[in-house]
C-alpha positions, -999 to 999 in steps of 0.1 A, spaced: 5 -1 -2 12 41 -4 26 58 21 -5 80 21 -24 52 25 -13 42 53 -14 66 71 -54 65 68 -48 30 87 -23 42 116 -45 77 122 -69 51 130 -51 30 156 -48 3 129 -5 -8 128 15 -5 102 45 -16 88 64 -10 57 91 -41 36 123 -18 60 105 -23 91 123 -51 110 97 -80 116 89 -68 153 86 -23 142 52 -9 132 40 24 136 6 41 145 -6 82 144 -25 101 168 -28 133 140 1 147 128 19 123 155 38 94 147 46 63 175 64 36 170 65 6 185 87 19 208 70 45 223 89 65 199 71 94 189 79 120 154 56 144 131 52 127 99 60 155 79 94 157 93 97 124 97 91 113 65 109 138 43 130 132 20 127 96 22 113 83 -7 116 48 -2 84 46 25 61 60 -7 56 24 -4 62 -10 3 32 -5 34 14 -26 47 -2 -37 79 15 -50 108 6 -92 122 24 -103 152 29 -139 125 48 -119 110 78 -130 129 
């Protein structure tokens, strides 16, 4: 899925992951703030700026992905 599709799901509290994340890594969002699985938080625009590789490659996170 695309970054914008992943953002919409993450803003609903649905865990999403990226193909470059490890099996344990995911993110959700509150407003425009990304919250990673380890509670690190960063503004969406700040984290994605200049990272063209984030444009696609997203999927729903599943603990069974391990």
